[in-house]
N, CA, C and O atoms as a Tinker XYZ file with bonds, in Angstrom:
   516  protein
     1  N     11.820000  -25.640000   13.763000    73     2
     2  CA    12.764000  -26.763000   13.510000    64     1     3
     3  C     12.013000  -28.067000   13.734000    63     2     4     5
     4  O     12.272000  -29.030000   13.011000    81     3
     5  N     11.118000  -28.152000   14.672000    73     3     6
     6  CA    10.407000  -29.330000   14.949000    64     5     7
     7  C      9.462000  -29.754000   13.705000    63     6     8     9
     8  O      9.330000  -30.919000   13.333000    81     7
     9  N      8.841000  -28.662000   13.132000    73     7    10
    10  CA     7.924000  -28.924000   12.016000    64     9    11
    11  C      8.719000  -29.530000   10.873000    63    10    12    13
    12  O      8.263000  -30.480000   10.237000    81    11
    13  N      9.912000  -28.988000   10.601000    73    11    14
    14  CA    10.625000  -29.419000    9.447000    64    13    15
    15  C     11.033000  -30.958000    9.616000    63    14    16    17
    16  O     10.971000  -31.780000    8.702000    81    15
    17  N     11.435000  -31.209000   10.845000    73    15    18
    18  CA    11.845000  -32.615000   11.170000    64    17    19
    19  C     10.645000  -33.588000   10.898000    63    18    20    21
    20  O     10.783000  -34.610000   10.225000    81    19
    21  N      9.476000  -33.206000   11.457000    73    19    22
    22  CA     8.297000  -34.020000   11.256000    64    21    23
    23  C      7.953000  -34.191000    9.754000    63    22    24    25
    24  O      7.672000  -35.300000    9.300000    81    23
    25  N      7.980000  -33.126000    9.030000    73    23    26
    26  CA     7.760000  -33.171000    7.593000    64    25    27
    27  C      8.778000  -34.071000    6.870000    63    26    28    29
    28  O      8.413000  -34.799000    5.947000    81    27
    29  N     10.030000  -34.022000    7.282000    73    27    30
    30  CA    11.043000  -34.847000    6.624000    64    29    31
    31  C     10.784000  -36.362000    6.942000    63    30    32    33
    32  O     10.848000  -37.224000    6.065000    81    31
    33  N     10.504000  -36.615000    8.183000    73    31    34
    34  CA    10.178000  -37.979000    8.592000    64    33    35
    35  C      8.975000  -38.570000    7.855000    63    34    36    37
    36  O      9.002000  -39.707000    7.383000    81    35
    37  N      7.880000  -37.723000    7.770000    73    35    38
    38  CA     6.723000  -38.191000    7.019000    64    37    39
    39  C      7.046000  -38.439000    5.566000    63    38    40    41
    40  O      6.553000  -39.424000    5.017000    81    39
    41  N      7.829000  -37.628000    4.909000    73    39    42
    42  CA     8.198000  -37.839000    3.524000    64    41    43
    43  C      9.010000  -39.038000    3.326000    63    42    44    45
    44  O      8.784000  -39.790000    2.378000    81    43
    45  N     10.016000  -39.273000    4.237000    73    43    46
    46  CA    10.816000  -40.512000    4.138000    64    45    47
    47  C      9.989000  -41.757000    4.375000    63    46    48    49
    48  O     10.139000  -42.757000    3.672000    81    47
    49  N      9.132000  -41.697000    5.347000    73    47    50
    50  CA     8.229000  -42.885000    5.595000    64    49    51
    51  C      7.347000  -43.113000    4.419000    63    50    52    53
    52  O      7.126000  -44.269000    4.059000    81    51
    53  N      6.829000  -42.105000    3.797000    73    51    54
    54  CA     5.980000  -42.193000    2.618000    64    53    55
    55  C      6.742000  -42.868000    1.436000    63    54    56    57
    56  O      6.197000  -43.737000    0.755000    81    55
    57  N      7.978000  -42.457000    1.221000    73    55    58
    58  CA     8.834000  -42.978000    0.143000    64    57    59
    59  C      9.131000  -44.415000    0.333000    63    58    60    61
    60  O      9.074000  -45.215000   -0.601000    81    59
    61  N      9.454000  -44.750000    1.567000    73    59    62
    62  CA     9.733000  -46.165000    1.880000    64    61    63
    63  C      8.487000  -47.074000    1.708000    63    62    64    65
    64  O      8.577000  -48.170000    1.154000    81    63
    65  N      7.364000  -46.603000    2.181000    73    63    66
    66  CA     6.156000  -47.352000    2.043000    64    65    67
    67  C      5.775000  -47.533000    0.499000    63    66    68    69
    68  O      5.426000  -48.631000    0.065000    81    67
    69  N      5.854000  -46.475000   -0.247000    73    67    70
    70  CA     5.571000  -46.597000   -1.675000    64    69    71
    71  C      6.535000  -47.533000   -2.374000    63    70    72    73
    72  O      6.131000  -48.285000   -3.261000    81    71
    73  N      7.849000  -47.502000   -1.976000    73    71    74
    74  CA     8.778000  -48.376000   -2.555000    64    73    75
    75  C      8.496000  -49.826000   -2.232000    63    74    76    77
    76  O      8.664000  -50.688000   -3.094000    81    75
    77  N      8.073000  -50.118000   -1.016000    73    75    78
    78  CA     7.689000  -51.509000   -0.652000    64    77    79
    79  C      6.515000  -51.946000   -1.529000    63    78    80    81
    80  O      6.545000  -53.049000   -2.075000    81    79
    81  N      5.466000  -51.101000   -1.681000    73    79    82
    82  CA     4.299000  -51.415000   -2.400000    64    81    83
    83  C      4.636000  -51.720000   -3.864000    63    82    84    85
    84  O      4.210000  -52.719000   -4.444000    81    83
    85  N      5.452000  -50.766000   -4.442000    73    83    86
    86  CA     5.748000  -50.956000   -5.884000    64    85    87
    87  C      6.675000  -52.215000   -6.064000    63    86    88    89
    88  O      6.508000  -52.953000   -7.036000    81    87
    89  N      7.616000  -52.451000   -5.162000    73    87    90
    90  CA     8.474000  -53.602000   -5.287000    64    89    91
    91  C      7.658000  -54.836000   -5.217000    63    90    92    93
    92  O      7.918000  -55.772000   -5.973000    81    91
    93  N      6.649000  -54.904000   -4.328000    73    91    94
    94  CA     5.805000  -56.130000   -4.187000    64    93    95
    95  C      4.971000  -56.303000   -5.461000    63    94    96    97
    96  O      4.834000  -57.425000   -5.949000    81    95
    97  N      4.443000  -55.280000   -5.977000    73    95    98
    98  CA     3.664000  -55.463000   -7.261000    64    97    99
    99  C      4.589000  -55.839000   -8.382000    63    98   100   101
   100  O      4.181000  -56.601000   -9.259000    81    99
   101  N      5.761000  -55.376000   -8.412000    73    99   102
   102  CA     6.737000  -55.737000   -9.504000    64   101   103
   103  C      7.038000  -57.151000   -9.384000    63   102   104   105
   104  O      7.007000  -57.857000  -10.392000    81   103
   105  N      7.347000  -57.666000   -8.167000    73   103   106
   106  CA     7.725000  -59.056000   -7.955000    64   105   107
   107  C      6.568000  -59.985000   -8.287000    63   106   108   109
   108  O      6.763000  -61.032000   -8.906000    81   107
   109  N      5.365000  -59.605000   -7.878000    73   107   110
   110  CA     4.152000  -60.412000   -8.192000    64   109   111
   111  C      3.870000  -60.394000   -9.722000    63   110   112   113
   112  O      3.504000  -61.441000  -10.257000    81   111
   113  N      4.006000  -59.374000  -10.377000    73   111   114
   114  CA     3.739000  -59.294000  -11.809000    64   113   115
   115  C      4.777000  -60.128000  -12.517000    63   114   116   117
   116  O      4.432000  -60.966000  -13.350000    81   115
   117  N      6.032000  -59.920000  -12.207000    73   115   118
   118  CA     7.096000  -60.643000  -12.938000    64   117   119
   119  C      6.996000  -62.151000  -12.743000    63   118   120   121
   120  O      7.216000  -62.935000  -13.666000    81   119
   121  N      6.647000  -62.543000  -11.478000    73   119   122
   122  CA     6.475000  -63.950000  -11.232000    64   121   123
   123  C      5.288000  -64.543000  -12.007000    63   122   124   125
   124  O      5.389000  -65.643000  -12.550000    81   123
   125  N      4.177000  -63.821000  -12.055000    73   123   126
   126  CA     3.029000  -64.265000  -12.748000    64   125   127
   127  C      3.359000  -64.473000  -14.255000    63   126   128   129
   128  O      3.124000  -65.547000  -14.810000    81   127
   129  N      3.887000  -63.462000  -14.867000    73   127   130
   130  CA     4.216000  -63.548000  -16.293000    64   129   131
   131  C      5.258000  -64.622000  -16.545000    63   130   132   133
   132  O      5.152000  -65.393000  -17.498000    81   131
   133  N      6.260000  -64.666000  -15.689000    73   131   134
   134  CA     7.306000  -65.743000  -15.860000    64   133   135
   135  C      6.803000  -67.141000  -15.743000    63   134   136   137
   136  O      7.232000  -68.051000  -16.451000    81   135
   137  N      5.871000  -67.293000  -14.820000    73   135   138
   138  CA     5.272000  -68.634000  -14.653000    64   137   139
   139  C      4.413000  -68.946000  -15.916000    63   138   140   141
   140  O      4.432000  -70.074000  -16.410000    81   139
   141  N      3.692000  -67.975000  -16.412000    73   139   142
   142  CA     2.922000  -68.175000  -17.628000    64   141   143
   143  C      3.798000  -68.519000  -18.863000    63   142   144   145
   144  O      3.465000  -69.343000  -19.714000    81   143
   145  N      4.973000  -67.791000  -18.874000    73   143   146
   146  CA     5.866000  -68.076000  -19.972000    64   145   147
   147  C      6.531000  -69.511000  -19.843000    63   146   148   149
   148  O      6.769000  -70.179000  -20.849000    81   147
   149  N      6.804000  -69.930000  -18.633000    73   147   150
   150  CA     7.352000  -71.295000  -18.447000    64   149   151
   151  C      6.357000  -72.371000  -18.801000    63   150   152   153
   152  O      6.712000  -73.419000  -19.341000    81   151
   153  N      5.056000  -72.086000  -18.476000    73   151   154
   154  CA     4.002000  -73.051000  -18.859000    64   153   155
   155  C      3.854000  -73.134000  -20.348000    63   154   156   157
   156  O      3.655000  -74.214000  -20.904000    81   155
   157  N      3.955000  -71.939000  -21.033000    73   155   158
   158  CA     3.839000  -71.931000  -22.470000    64   157   159
   159  C      5.048000  -72.578000  -23.101000    63   158   160   161
   160  O      4.899000  -73.219000  -24.141000    81   159
   161  N      6.262000  -72.450000  -22.529000    73   159   162
   162  CA     7.385000  -73.108000  -23.025000    64   161   163
   163  C      7.212000  -74.622000  -22.928000    63   162   164   165
   164  O      7.532000  -75.330000  -23.884000    81   163
   165  N      6.742000  -75.113000  -21.862000    73   163   166
   166  CA     6.458000  -76.552000  -21.677000    64   165   167
   167  C      5.408000  -77.022000  -22.769000    63   166   168   169
   168  O      5.601000  -78.068000  -23.389000    81   167
   169  N      4.337000  -76.261000  -22.983000    73   167   170
   170  CA     3.381000  -76.665000  -23.988000    64   169   171
   171  C      4.012000  -76.694000  -25.350000    63   170   172   173
   172  O      3.760000  -77.611000  -26.132000    81   171
   173  N      4.854000  -75.677000  -25.662000    73   171   174
   174  CA     5.486000  -75.680000  -26.977000    64   173   175
   175  C      6.340000  -76.868000  -27.219000    63   174   176   177
   176  O      6.358000  -77.423000  -28.318000    81   175
   177  N      7.108000  -77.301000  -26.125000    73   175   178
   178  CA     7.930000  -78.452000  -26.264000    64   177   179
   179  C      7.190000  -79.677000  -26.368000    63   178   180   181
   180  O      7.693000  -80.603000  -27.005000    81   179
   181  N      6.003000  -79.818000  -25.801000    73   179   182
   182  CA     5.122000  -80.928000  -25.927000    64   181   183
   183  C      4.457000  -81.054000  -27.265000    63   182   184   185
   184  O      4.248000  -82.155000  -27.774000    81   183
   185  N      4.121000  -79.893000  -27.843000    73   183   186
   186  CA     3.309000  -79.926000  -29.097000    64   185   187
   187  C      4.304000  -80.274000  -30.294000    63   186   188   189
   188  O      3.851000  -80.731000  -31.344000    81   187
   189  N      5.609000  -80.060000  -30.124000    73   187   190
   190  CA     6.527000  -80.254000  -31.240000    64   189   191
   191  C      6.130000  -79.311000  -32.465000    63   190   192   193
   192  O      6.194000  -78.089000  -32.337000    81   191
   193  N      5.755000  -79.856000  -33.550000    73   191   194
   194  CA     5.544000  -79.066000  -34.773000    64   193   195
   195  C      4.183000  -78.377000  -34.888000    63   194   196   197
   196  O      3.908000  -77.640000  -35.835000    81   195
   197  N      3.370000  -78.639000  -33.917000    73   195   198
   198  CA     1.968000  -78.065000  -33.948000    64   197   199
   199  C      1.843000  -77.026000  -32.848000    63   198   200   201
   200  O      0.939000  -77.117000  -32.018000    81   199
   201  N      2.697000  -76.081000  -32.826000    73   199   202
   202  CA     2.724000  -75.113000  -31.689000    64   201   203
   203  C      1.677000  -73.989000  -31.984000    63   202   204   205
   204  O      1.365000  -73.229000  -31.067000    81   203
   205  N      1.176000  -73.866000  -33.101000    73   203   206
   206  CA     0.095000  -72.850000  -33.419000    64   205   207
   207  C     -1.129000  -73.059000  -32.564000    63   206   208   209
   208  O     -1.923000  -72.133000  -32.393000    81   207
   209  N     -1.310000  -74.275000  -32.011000    73   207   210
   210  CA    -2.488000  -74.554000  -31.167000    64   209   211
   211  C     -2.365000  -73.850000  -29.785000    63   210   212   213
   212  O     -3.355000  -73.788000  -29.057000    81   211
   213  N     -1.204000  -73.333000  -29.419000    73   211   214
   214  CA    -1.139000  -72.687000  -28.153000    64   213   215
   215  C     -1.401000  -71.182000  -28.183000    63   214   216   217
   216  O     -1.149000  -70.442000  -27.233000    81   215
   217  N     -1.948000  -70.767000  -29.395000    73   215   218
   218  CA    -2.286000  -69.334000  -29.598000    64   217   219
   219  C     -3.162000  -68.713000  -28.599000    63   218   220   221
   220  O     -2.970000  -67.552000  -28.236000    81   219
   221  N     -4.187000  -69.491000  -28.103000    73   219   222
   222  CA    -5.052000  -68.905000  -27.114000    64   221   223
   223  C     -4.310000  -68.638000  -25.798000    63   222   224   225
   224  O     -4.626000  -67.670000  -25.107000    81   223
   225  N     -3.375000  -69.439000  -25.455000    73   223   226
   226  CA    -2.542000  -69.133000  -24.267000    64   225   227
   227  C     -1.690000  -67.916000  -24.448000    63   226   228   229
   228  O     -1.451000  -67.181000  -23.489000    81   227
   229  N     -1.227000  -67.683000  -25.639000    73   227   230
   230  CA    -0.439000  -66.470000  -25.861000    64   229   231
   231  C     -1.360000  -65.228000  -25.829000    63   230   232   233
   232  O     -0.948000  -64.160000  -25.376000    81   231
   233  N     -2.573000  -65.376000  -26.301000    73   231   234
   234  CA    -3.560000  -64.226000  -26.192000    64   233   235
   235  C     -3.811000  -63.948000  -24.721000    63   234   236   237
   236  O     -3.837000  -62.785000  -24.319000    81   235
   237  N     -3.997000  -64.984000  -23.902000    73   235   238
   238  CA    -4.195000  -64.795000  -22.507000    64   237   239
   239  C     -2.997000  -64.121000  -21.786000    63   238   240   241
   240  O     -3.159000  -63.274000  -20.908000    81   239
   241  N     -1.795000  -64.547000  -22.209000    73   239   242
   242  CA    -0.588000  -63.916000  -21.691000    64   241   243
   243  C     -0.521000  -62.463000  -22.089000    63   242   244   245
   244  O     -0.135000  -61.620000  -21.279000    81   243
   245  N     -0.883000  -62.153000  -23.300000    73   243   246
   246  CA    -0.926000  -60.783000  -23.817000    64   245   247
   247  C     -1.823000  -59.919000  -22.907000    63   246   248   249
   248  O     -1.446000  -58.838000  -22.453000    81   247
   249  N     -2.998000  -60.446000  -22.676000    73   247   250
   250  CA    -3.993000  -59.590000  -21.950000    64   249   251
   251  C     -3.545000  -59.422000  -20.510000    63   250   252   253
   252  O     -3.825000  -58.369000  -19.938000    81   251
   253  N     -2.866000  -60.384000  -19.874000    73   251   254
   254  CA    -2.345000  -60.196000  -18.529000    64   253   255
   255  C     -1.189000  -59.219000  -18.574000    63   254   256   257
   256  O     -1.100000  -58.354000  -17.702000    81   255
   257  N     -0.332000  -59.312000  -19.511000    73   255   258
   258  CA     0.808000  -58.408000  -19.641000    64   257   259
   259  C      0.225000  -56.977000  -19.808000    63   258   260   261
   260  O      0.640000  -56.074000  -19.082000    81   259
   261  N     -0.685000  -56.761000  -20.705000    73   259   262
   262  CA    -1.250000  -55.436000  -20.967000    64   261   263
   263  C     -1.824000  -54.762000  -19.662000    63   262   264   265
   264  O     -1.662000  -53.566000  -19.421000    81   263
   265  N     -2.505000  -55.627000  -18.843000    73   263   266
   266  CA    -3.004000  -55.104000  -17.639000    64   265   267
   267  C     -1.918000  -54.717000  -16.712000    63   266   268   269
   268  O     -2.005000  -53.666000  -16.076000    81   267
   269  N     -0.875000  -55.523000  -16.595000    73   267   270
   270  CA     0.279000  -55.289000  -15.663000    64   269   271
   271  C      1.111000  -54.164000  -16.205000    63   270   272   273
   272  O      1.562000  -53.305000  -15.448000    81   271
   273  N      1.332000  -54.151000  -17.543000    73   271   274
   274  CA     2.143000  -53.110000  -18.143000    64   273   275
   275  C      1.666000  -51.693000  -17.810000    63   274   276   277
   276  O      2.486000  -50.813000  -17.552000    81   275
   277  N      0.328000  -51.462000  -17.812000    73   275   278
   278  CA    -0.221000  -50.182000  -17.570000    64   277   279
   279  C      0.169000  -49.649000  -16.136000    63   278   280   281
   280  O      0.436000  -48.463000  -15.947000    81   279
   281  N      0.186000  -50.545000  -15.199000    73   279   282
   282  CA     0.552000  -50.081000  -13.814000    64   281   283
   283  C      2.012000  -50.118000  -13.646000    63   282   284   285
   284  O      2.502000  -49.356000  -12.812000    81   283
   285  N      2.762000  -50.888000  -14.313000    73   283   286
   286  CA     4.233000  -50.909000  -14.082000    64   285   287
   287  C      4.840000  -49.713000  -14.819000    63   286   288   289
   288  O      5.960000  -49.310000  -14.502000    81   287
   289  N      4.157000  -49.158000  -15.758000    73   287   290
   290  CA     4.670000  -48.048000  -16.528000    64   289   291
   291  C      4.742000  -46.747000  -15.687000    63   290   292   293
   292  O      5.426000  -45.795000  -16.061000    81   291
   293  N      4.048000  -46.731000  -14.590000    73   291   294
   294  CA     4.127000  -45.559000  -13.710000    64   293   295
   295  C      5.438000  -45.352000  -13.093000    63   294   296   297
   296  O      5.816000  -44.214000  -12.815000    81   295
   297  N      6.223000  -46.491000  -12.839000    73   295   298
   298  CA     7.460000  -46.313000  -12.019000    64   297   299
   299  C      8.606000  -47.100000  -12.606000    63   298   300   301
   300  O      9.698000  -47.099000  -12.037000    81   299
   301  N      8.395000  -47.797000  -13.763000    73   299   302
   302  CA     9.519000  -48.520000  -14.338000    64   301   303
   303  C      9.841000  -47.855000  -15.714000    63   302   304   305
   304  O      8.944000  -47.367000  -16.401000    81   303
   305  N     11.150000  -47.853000  -16.095000    73   303   306
   306  CA    11.527000  -47.266000  -17.337000    64   305   307
   307  C     10.789000  -47.952000  -18.532000    63   306   308   309
   308  O     10.656000  -49.173000  -18.627000    81   307
   309  N     10.345000  -47.080000  -19.393000    73   307   310
   310  CA     9.548000  -47.524000  -20.473000    64   309   311
   311  C     10.378000  -48.382000  -21.463000    63   310   312   313
   312  O      9.817000  -49.245000  -22.138000    81   311
   313  N     11.660000  -48.160000  -21.553000    73   311   314
   314  CA    12.480000  -48.963000  -22.438000    64   313   315
   315  C     12.529000  -50.458000  -21.982000    63   314   316   317
   316  O     12.504000  -51.365000  -22.815000    81   315
   317  N     12.595000  -50.678000  -20.713000    73   315   318
   318  CA    12.522000  -52.039000  -20.224000    64   317   319
   319  C     11.272000  -52.721000  -20.553000    63   318   320   321
   320  O     11.298000  -53.880000  -20.967000    81   319
   321  N     10.106000  -52.033000  -20.385000    73   319   322
   322  CA     8.817000  -52.585000  -20.611000    64   321   323
   323  C      8.643000  -52.806000  -22.140000    63   322   324   325
   324  O      7.988000  -53.763000  -22.551000    81   323
   325  N      9.211000  -51.948000  -22.948000    73   323   326
   326  CA     9.129000  -52.096000  -24.455000    64   325   327
   327  C      9.779000  -53.336000  -24.920000    63   326   328   329
   328  O      9.280000  -54.030000  -25.806000    81   327
   329  N     10.966000  -53.640000  -24.289000    73   327   330
   330  CA    11.652000  -54.823000  -24.569000    64   329   331
   331  C     10.799000  -56.110000  -24.451000    63   330   332   333
   332  O     10.791000  -57.018000  -25.282000    81   331
   333  N     10.070000  -56.062000  -23.286000    73   331   334
   334  CA     9.180000  -57.248000  -23.025000    64   333   335
   335  C      8.100000  -57.308000  -24.116000    63   334   336   337
   336  O      7.747000  -58.378000  -24.611000    81   335
   337  N      7.571000  -56.074000  -24.485000    73   335   338
   338  CA     6.565000  -56.083000  -25.512000    64   337   339
   339  C      7.059000  -56.644000  -26.822000    63   338   340   341
   340  O      6.371000  -57.443000  -27.458000    81   339
   341  N      8.282000  -56.222000  -27.247000    73   339   342
   342  CA     8.884000  -56.709000  -28.467000    64   341   343
   343  C      9.057000  -58.218000  -28.469000    63   342   344   345
   344  O      8.770000  -58.901000  -29.451000    81   343
   345  N      9.521000  -58.698000  -27.373000    73   343   346
   346  CA     9.748000  -60.217000  -27.306000    64   345   347
   347  C      8.451000  -60.963000  -27.335000    63   346   348   349
   348  O      8.372000  -62.034000  -27.937000    81   347
   349  N      7.375000  -60.409000  -26.670000    73   347   350
   350  CA     6.037000  -61.019000  -26.695000    64   349   351
   351  C      5.485000  -61.042000  -28.118000    63   350   352   353
   352  O      4.957000  -62.065000  -28.553000    81   351
   353  N      5.596000  -59.938000  -28.846000    73   351   354
   354  CA     5.143000  -59.840000  -30.175000    64   353   355
   355  C      5.888000  -60.854000  -31.083000    63   354   356   357
   356  O      5.286000  -61.528000  -31.919000    81   355
   357  N      7.242000  -60.931000  -30.877000    73   355   358
   358  CA     7.949000  -61.871000  -31.632000    64   357   359
   359  C      7.619000  -63.281000  -31.336000    63   358   360   361
   360  O      7.634000  -64.114000  -32.242000    81   359
   361  N      7.306000  -63.610000  -30.060000    73   359   362
   362  CA     6.818000  -64.874000  -29.681000    64   361   363
   363  C      5.530000  -65.233000  -30.401000    63   362   364   365
   364  O      5.366000  -66.313000  -30.967000    81   363
   365  N      4.613000  -64.249000  -30.345000    73   363   366
   366  CA     3.364000  -64.539000  -30.992000    64   365   367
   367  C      3.494000  -64.867000  -32.478000    63   366   368   369
   368  O      2.850000  -65.784000  -32.987000    81   367
   369  N      4.312000  -64.124000  -33.137000    73   367   370
   370  CA     4.482000  -64.376000  -34.621000    64   369   371
   371  C      5.137000  -65.723000  -34.828000    63   370   372   373
   372  O      4.746000  -66.477000  -35.719000    81   371
   373  N      6.143000  -66.037000  -34.001000    73   371   374
   374  CA     6.812000  -67.374000  -34.243000    64   373   375
   375  C      5.847000  -68.545000  -33.943000    63   374   376   377
   376  O      5.896000  -69.585000  -34.599000    81   375
   377  N      4.981000  -68.352000  -32.950000    73   375   378
   378  CA     4.034000  -69.356000  -32.694000    64   377   379
   379  C      3.035000  -69.552000  -33.828000    63   378   380   381
   380  O      2.668000  -70.675000  -34.174000    81   379
   381  N      2.608000  -68.432000  -34.394000    73   379   382
   382  CA     1.629000  -68.457000  -35.512000    64   381   383
   383  C      2.297000  -69.079000  -36.704000    63   382   384   385
   384  O      1.574000  -69.654000  -37.519000    81   383
   385  N      3.653000  -69.029000  -36.909000    73   383   386
   386  CA     4.292000  -69.589000  -38.019000    64   385   387
   387  C      4.890000  -70.944000  -37.710000    63   386   388   389
   388  O      5.669000  -71.474000  -38.504000    81   387
   389  N      4.526000  -71.535000  -36.528000    73   387   390
   390  CA     5.016000  -72.862000  -36.140000    64   389   391
   391  C      6.553000  -72.957000  -36.159000    63   390   392   393
   392  O      7.109000  -73.945000  -36.640000    81   391
   393  N      7.233000  -71.925000  -35.634000    73   391   394
   394  CA     8.663000  -71.933000  -35.515000    64   393   395
   395  C      9.017000  -72.156000  -34.079000    63   394   396   397
   396  O      9.071000  -71.192000  -33.316000    81   395
   397  N      9.267000  -73.408000  -33.657000    73   395   398
   398  CA     9.417000  -73.779000  -32.305000    64   397   399
   399  C     10.671000  -73.165000  -31.706000    63   398   400   401
   400  O     10.591000  -72.516000  -30.663000    81   399
   401  N     11.807000  -73.347000  -32.323000    73   399   402
   402  CA    13.100000  -72.958000  -31.727000    64   401   403
   403  C     13.077000  -71.441000  -31.574000    63   402   404   405
   404  O     13.520000  -70.948000  -30.537000    81   403
   405  N     12.595000  -70.686000  -32.529000    73   403   406
   406  CA    12.594000  -69.219000  -32.383000    64   405   407
   407  C     11.594000  -68.758000  -31.363000    63   406   408   409
   408  O     11.816000  -67.725000  -30.730000    81   407
   409  N     10.514000  -69.459000  -31.170000    73   407   410
   410  CA     9.485000  -69.120000  -30.119000    64   409   411
   411  C     10.163000  -69.310000  -28.768000    63   410   412   413
   412  O     10.039000  -68.434000  -27.912000    81   411
   413  N     10.874000  -70.413000  -28.533000    73   411   414
   414  CA    11.468000  -70.720000  -27.276000    64   413   415
   415  C     12.626000  -69.682000  -27.028000    63   414   416   417
   416  O     12.867000  -69.286000  -25.888000    81   415
   417  N     13.281000  -69.287000  -28.041000    73   415   418
   418  CA    14.334000  -68.269000  -27.906000    64   417   419
   419  C     13.705000  -66.949000  -27.419000    63   418   420   421
   420  O     14.241000  -66.287000  -26.531000    81   419
   421  N     12.590000  -66.590000  -28.000000    73   419   422
   422  CA    11.899000  -65.302000  -27.603000    64   421   423
   423  C     11.358000  -65.445000  -26.151000    63   422   424   425
   424  O     11.363000  -64.487000  -25.377000    81   423
   425  N     10.912000  -66.621000  -25.824000    73   423   426
   426  CA    10.487000  -66.877000  -24.456000    64   425   427
   427  C     11.601000  -66.692000  -23.398000    63   426   428   429
   428  O     11.441000  -66.168000  -22.296000    81   427
   429  N     12.718000  -67.181000  -23.878000    73   427   430
   430  CA    13.929000  -67.110000  -22.872000    64   429   431
   431  C     14.368000  -65.669000  -22.747000    63   430   432   433
   432  O     14.728000  -65.229000  -21.655000    81   431
   433  N     14.346000  -64.908000  -23.860000    73   431   434
   434  CA    14.735000  -63.483000  -23.877000    64   433   435
   435  C     13.761000  -62.713000  -22.939000    63   434   436   437
   436  O     14.170000  -61.907000  -22.103000    81   435
   437  N     12.472000  -63.004000  -23.124000    73   435   438
   438  CA    11.435000  -62.325000  -22.315000    64   437   439
   439  C     11.572000  -62.602000  -20.868000    63   438   440   441
   440  O     11.458000  -61.705000  -20.032000    81   439
   441  N     11.819000  -63.848000  -20.559000    73   439   442
   442  CA    12.078000  -64.232000  -19.130000    64   441   443
   443  C     13.270000  -63.512000  -18.537000    63   442   444   445
   444  O     13.225000  -63.036000  -17.403000    81   443
   445  N     14.316000  -63.440000  -19.302000    73   443   446
   446  CA    15.508000  -62.771000  -18.833000    64   445   447
   447  C     15.241000  -61.288000  -18.586000    63   446   448   449
   448  O     15.708000  -60.765000  -17.574000    81   447
   449  N     14.532000  -60.600000  -19.436000    73   447   450
   450  CA    14.280000  -59.166000  -19.267000    64   449   451
   451  C     13.318000  -58.964000  -18.062000    63   450   452   453
   452  O     13.463000  -57.989000  -17.325000    81   451
   453  N     12.384000  -59.837000  -17.871000    73   451   454
   454  CA    11.539000  -59.722000  -16.680000    64   453   455
   455  C     12.333000  -59.943000  -15.368000    63   454   456   457
   456  O     12.079000  -59.282000  -14.361000    81   455
   457  N     13.271000  -60.862000  -15.403000    73   455   458
   458  CA    14.088000  -61.082000  -14.222000    64   457   459
   459  C     15.008000  -59.853000  -13.980000    63   458   460   461
   460  O     15.280000  -59.461000  -12.845000    81   459
   461  N     15.461000  -59.280000  -15.093000    73   459   462
   462  CA    16.276000  -58.075000  -14.951000    64   461   463
   463  C     15.471000  -56.853000  -14.395000    63   462   464   465
   464  O     15.990000  -56.048000  -13.621000    81   463
   465  N     14.247000  -56.761000  -14.806000    73   463   466
   466  CA    13.315000  -55.721000  -14.258000    64   465   467
   467  C     13.169000  -55.922000  -12.755000    63   466   468   469
   468  O     13.324000  -54.977000  -11.982000    81   467
   469  N     12.867000  -57.170000  -12.331000    73   467   470
   470  CA    12.673000  -57.389000  -10.977000    64   469   471
   471  C     13.948000  -57.130000  -10.043000    63   470   472   473
   472  O     13.864000  -56.639000   -8.917000    81   471
   473  N     15.103000  -57.512000  -10.642000    73   471   474
   474  CA    16.409000  -57.298000   -9.926000    64   473   475
   475  C     16.697000  -55.773000   -9.897000    63   474   476   477
   476  O     17.204000  -55.276000   -8.891000    81   475
   477  N     16.398000  -55.057000  -10.931000    73   475   478
   478  CA    16.672000  -53.614000  -11.005000    64   477   479
   479  C     15.828000  -52.826000  -10.071000    63   478   480   481
   480  O     16.254000  -51.782000   -9.577000    81   479
   481  N     14.585000  -53.317000   -9.802000    73   479   482
   482  CA    13.715000  -52.593000   -8.902000    64   481   483
   483  C     13.835000  -53.024000   -7.388000    63   482   484   485
   484  O     13.189000  -52.475000   -6.495000    81   483
   485  N     14.678000  -54.006000   -7.197000    73   483   486
   486  CA    14.812000  -54.471000   -5.787000    64   485   487
   487  C     15.441000  -53.364000   -4.892000    63   486   488   489
   488  O     16.288000  -52.575000   -5.311000    81   487
   489  N     14.982000  -53.374000   -3.694000    73   487   490
   490  CA    15.370000  -52.426000   -2.673000    64   489   491
   491  C     16.581000  -53.024000   -1.965000    63   490   492   493
   492  O     16.421000  -53.709000   -0.955000    81   491
   493  N     17.770000  -52.784000   -2.464000    73   491   494
   494  CA    18.975000  -53.287000   -1.809000    64   493   495
   495  C     20.091000  -52.283000   -1.845000    63   494   496   497
   496  O     19.954000  -51.256000   -2.509000    81   495
   497  N     21.176000  -52.522000   -1.175000    73   495   498
   498  CA    22.244000  -51.595000   -1.135000    64   497   499
   499  C     22.870000  -51.348000   -2.491000    63   498   500   501
   500  O     23.239000  -50.213000   -2.793000    81   499
   501  N     22.999000  -52.358000   -3.306000    73   499   502
   502  CA    23.622000  -52.122000   -4.592000    64   501   503
   503  C     22.775000  -51.183000   -5.520000    63   502   504   505
   504  O     23.340000  -50.423000   -6.307000    81   503
   505  N     21.478000  -51.246000   -5.420000    73   503   506
   506  CA    20.647000  -50.319000   -6.189000    64   505   507
   507  C     20.532000  -48.934000   -5.570000    63   506   508   509
   508  O     20.269000  -47.966000   -6.284000    81   507
   509  N     20.713000  -48.822000   -4.326000    73   507   510
   510  CA    20.644000  -47.517000   -3.680000    64   509   511
   511  C     21.832000  -46.678000   -4.034000    63   510   512   513
   512  O     21.685000  -45.483000   -4.292000    81   511
   513  N     23.036000  -47.277000   -4.058000    73   511   514
   514  CA    24.259000  -46.535000   -4.357000    64   513   515
   515  C     24.640000  -46.806000   -5.743000    63   514   516
   516  O     25.647000  -46.284000   -6.220000    81   515
């Protein structure tokens, strides 16, 4: 009986520790990408009709997202991550075509999905039950 109790406690502690680690990584990743998206949004608004010049920043954003996506895919639903991918691809194409309002719309959608991912992964009573 004592062995089983110790094993159960070890498993529960392991699960809680892993949840804390994954939650911290999720929050850091989402905040990093969201901050980059906000900076990109400000640049787009400043450039007005010449938004194609922010293409290098979009490429940097893509490379950061790809790096984080690979790690987030271990424990987050792939549908949620695919939505972010779709909005980022749309953002890139709108920027290449100098379509400011559509690019900002894609930025806002991407930011919303990232916030949703962060909230969904939060360790709170609402998500437990």
